[in-house]
C-alpha positions in Angstrom: 17.5 99.4 -132.2 15.7 102.6 -133.0 18.3 103.8 -135.5 15.6 104.8 -138.0 14.7 107.7 -135.7 18.1 108.0 -134.0 19.8 109.4 -137.1 17.5 112.3 -137.7 17.4 113.1 -133.9 21.2 113.1 -133.8 21.4 115.3 -136.9 18.9 117.8 -135.4 20.7 117.8 -132.1 24.1 118.2 -133.7 22.7 121.2 -135.6 21.4 122.5 -132.3 24.9 122.2 -130.8 26.3 124.0 -133.9 24.0 126.9 -133.2 24.9 127.3 -129.5 27.5 129.9 -130.5 24.6 132.3 -130.8 23.6 132.0 -127.2 27.2 132.0 -126.0 28.1 135.1 -128.0 25.0 137.0 -126.9 25.7 136.2 -123.2 29.4 137.0 -123.5 28.4 140.4 -125.0 26.2 140.9 -122.0 29.3 140.7 -119.8 29.0 137.1 -118.5 32.3 135.3 -118.3 32.4 132.1 -120.3 33.2 129.9 -117.3 30.3 131.4 -115.2 28.1 131.0 -118.2 28.8 127.3 -118.4 28.5 127.0 -114.7 25.0 128.6 -114.5 23.8 126.7 -117.6 24.8 123.3 -116.2 23.4 124.1 -112.7 20.0 124.9 -114.2 20.2 121.8 -116.4 21.0 119.7 -113.4 18.0 121.0 -111.5 15.7 120.2 -114.5 17.1 116.7 -114.7 17.2 116.0 -111.0 13.6 114.7 -110.8 14.4 111.9 -113.3 17.6 111.1 -111.4 15.6 110.7 -108.2 12.7 108.8 -109.8 15.0 106.4 -111.6 17.4 105.8 -108.7 16.3 102.1 -108.4 17.8 101.6 -111.9 21.2 103.0 -111.1 21.8 102.8 -107.4 23.7 99.5 -107.8 25.7 100.9 -110.7 27.3 103.9 -109.0 30.7 103.2 -110.5 29.3 103.6 -114.1 27.4 106.8 -113.1 30.6 108.2 -111.6 32.5 107.4 -114.7 29.9 109.1 -116.8 30.0 112.2 -114.6 33.8 112.4 -114.7 34.1 111.7 -118.5 31.3 114.0 -119.4 32.4 116.7 -117.0 36.0 116.5 -118.1 35.0 116.7 -121.8 33.2 119.9 -121.3 35.6 121.6 -118.8 38.7 120.6 -120.8 37.2 122.0 -124.0 36.1 125.3 -122.3 39.5 125.7 -120.6 41.3 125.0 -123.9 39.1 127.6 -125.7 39.6 130.0 -122.9 43.4 129.8 -122.9 44.3 128.8 -126.4 43.7 129.5 -130.1 40.1 128.6 -131.0 40.8 127.1 -134.4 43.7 125.0 -133.1 41.5 123.7 -130.2 38.7 122.8 -132.6 41.0 120.9 -134.9 42.3 118.8 -132.1 38.8 118.3 -130.6 37.4 117.0 -133.8 39.7 113.9 -133.6 36.5 112.7 -131.9 35.6 110.1 -134.6 39.0 108.4 -134.3 38.6 107.9 -130.5 35.0 106.8 -131.0 35.8 104.2 -133.6 38.7 102.8 -131.7 36.8 102.8 -128.4 33.8 101.2 -130.1 36.0 98.5 -131.4 37.8 97.8 -128.1 34.9 98.2 -125.6 31.8 97.4 -127.7 33.4 95.0 -130.2 32.0 97.1 -133.1 33.3 96.2 -136.6 35.5 98.7 -138.5 34.6 98.0 -142.1 35.8 99.8 -145.3 32.7 102.0 -145.3 33.3 103.2 -141.8 36.9 103.9 -142.5 35.9 105.9 -145.6 33.3 107.9 -143.6 35.8 108.7 -140.8 38.4 109.8 -143.4 35.9 112.0 -145.1 34.6 113.4 -141.8 38.1 114.3 -140.5 39.3 115.6 -143.8 36.2 117.8 -144.2 36.5 119.1 -140.6 40.2 120.0 -141.2 39.4 121.6 -144.5 36.7 123.8 -142.9 39.1 124.8 -140.1 41.9 125.6 -142.6 44.3 123.4 -140.8 47.2 124.3 -143.1 47.3 127.9 -142.0 47.5 127.1 -138.3 50.9 127.1 -136.6 51.9 123.7 -135.2 55.2 124.5 -133.4 55.3 122.1 -130.5 52.5 120.6 -128.4 51.3 122.5 -125.4 49.2 121.6 -122.3 46.3 123.4 -124.0 46.6 121.1 -127.0 46.5 118.1 -124.6 43.3 119.5 -123.1 41.8 119.9 -126.5 42.7 116.3 -127.5 41.5 115.2 -124.0 38.1 116.9 -124.5 37.4 114.9 -127.7 38.6 111.7 -126.0 36.4 112.5 -123.0 33.3 113.0 -125.2 34.0 109.8 -127.1 34.4 108.0 -123.8 31.1 109.4 -122.5 29.2 108.3 -125.6 30.7 104.8 -125.4 29.7 104.6 -121.7 26.1 105.7 -122.6 25.9 103.0 -125.2 27.5 100.3 -123.0 25.2 101.0 -120.0 21.9 100.3 -121.8 20.1 99.2 -118.6 20.6 102.6 -116.9 18.0 105.1 -118.0 19.2 107.8 -120.4 17.9 110.7 -118.4 19.7 109.5 -115.3 23.0 109.4 -117.3 22.4 112.8 -118.7 21.8 114.1 -115.2 25.0 112.5 -114.0 26.8 114.2 -116.9 25.4 117.6 -116.0 26.3 117.3 -112.4 29.8 116.3 -113.3 30.1 119.3 -115.6 28.8 121.6 -112.8 31.2 120.3 -110.2 34.3 120.3 -112.4 33.5 123.8 -113.8 33.3 125.1 -110.2 36.7 123.5 -109.5 38.1 125.2 -112.7 36.7 128.6 -111.7 38.2 128.3 -108.2 41.6 127.6 -109.8 41.6 130.7 -112.1 43.5 133.4 -110.4 41.8 136.4 -112.2 38.8 138.0 -110.6 35.5 137.0 -112.1 32.5 139.3 -111.5 28.8 139.0 -112.4 27.3 141.6 -114.8 24.5 143.8 -113.5 21.8 142.7 -116.0 19.7 139.7 -117.0 22.7 137.6 -118.2 22.6 135.1 -115.4 18.8 134.3 -115.8 19.3 134.0 -119.5 22.2 131.7 -119.0 20.1 129.5 -116.7 17.3 129.5 -119.3 19.8 128.5 -122.0 21.0 125.6 -119.8 17.5 124.4 -118.7 16.0 124.5 -122.2 18.5 124.6 -125.1 21.4 122.7 -123.5 19.2 120.1 -121.9 17.2 119.4 -125.1 20.2 119.1 -127.4 22.1 116.9 -124.9 19.1 114.7 -124.4 18.6 114.3 -128.2 22.3 113.6 -128.7 22.7 111.1 -125.9 19.5 109.2 -126.6 20.6 108.8 -130.2 24.1 107.8 -129.2 22.6 104.8 -127.3 20.8 103.7 -130.4 23.8 103.4 -132.8 27.4 102.4 -133.0 29.9 104.8 -131.5 31.8 105.3 -134.7 28.7 106.0 -136.6 27.3 108.6 -134.1 30.7 110.4 -133.9 30.8 111.0 -137.7 27.2 112.4 -137.6 28.0 114.6 -134.6 30.7 116.5 -136.6 27.7 118.0 -138.6 27.6 120.6 -135.7 30.8 122.1 -137.2 29.0 122.6 -140.6 26.0 124.1 -138.9 28.2 126.5 -137.0 30.0 127.7 -140.1 26.9 128.0 -142.3 24.9 129.8 -139.6 27.7 132.2 -138.9 28.0 133.1 -142.6 24.2 133.6 -142.9 23.8 135.7 -139.8 26.8 137.9 -140.4 26.0 138.1 -144.2 29.4 136.8 -145.3 30.1 134.5 -148.1 31.4 131.0 -147.4 34.9 130.5 -148.7 35.6 127.8 -151.3 37.4 125.6 -148.7 34.5 125.9 -146.3 32.0 124.7 -148.9 34.3 121.8 -149.9 34.8 120.8 -146.3 31.1 121.0 -145.6 30.3 118.8 -148.5 32.8 116.2 -147.3 31.4 116.2 -143.8 27.8 116.0 -145.1 28.9 113.1 -147.4 30.4 111.3 -144.4 27.2 111.8 -142.4 25.0 110.6 -145.3 27.2 107.4 -145.7 26.8 106.6 -142.0 23.2 107.8 -141.7 22.0 105.6 -144.6 23.7 102.4 -143.6 22.0 99.6 -141.6 23.0 99.2 -138.0 25.1 96.1 -137.4 23.7 95.2 -134.0 23.8 95.5 -130.3 26.9 96.4 -128.3 28.4 93.5 -126.4 27.8 95.3 -123.2 24.8 95.3 -121.0 21.2 94.5 -121.9 19.2 97.2 -123.6 16.0 98.5 -122.0 13.4 101.1 -122.9 13.7 104.0 -120.5 
């Protein structure tokens, strides 16, 4: 396993994900609807990844069921999250989404036969607690569970499932699996847009080309880094490190808007970083009991 390089790659990619709010905010301010933004970004990313998908078809043509599962889980994770953010309270959605480490650890145990040792349990507890402290969970209203909450929970579950599938299908090239995820996101986002009753219009500026550039470069790079790293380490371990994106988002927002971090945000950030250090510094326990690994 290349876990020596996978940890820093996943950390950098997670920070990249945490900074995506800059592009999203800028494009929203240019008048591009969030759903259309995601659609154009994933269309352009799919086009960039298409040559790899075609070139590597011999490696996945007999494993279409896995490719379809990856497309559905990856597409659902993204669309469910975007729909939940679009219709619900952002903080509440984020809290429910960041149950990701729980699903990853459980899925890793059930599907990949990964061990859940005391160190992993401590890291997950630190990670979840830190995320909830940062998001100030105690000041969020929790009167009943809505369909939006279920979407938010489902998005985290979908991402965990996608990461587990990436690690399980080691004999399918990573780039082909990423292409499948992008195509799934594109198709499901189109379906979501068609089901929204309100009128959606395109802005009369350069927002669409910028959104496609964002998808072709930024989104493709951070996704590739994340998913390559995920295939190199245990699902529970990667999920804990991925939550670093929340710390990156909070810190970058404070720096760019010139606002001071609140005490609970600092404490929560330290907790998440501590969890990432715990998982990042440990030795990988071994291969998943899935398919045979290959170098792509």
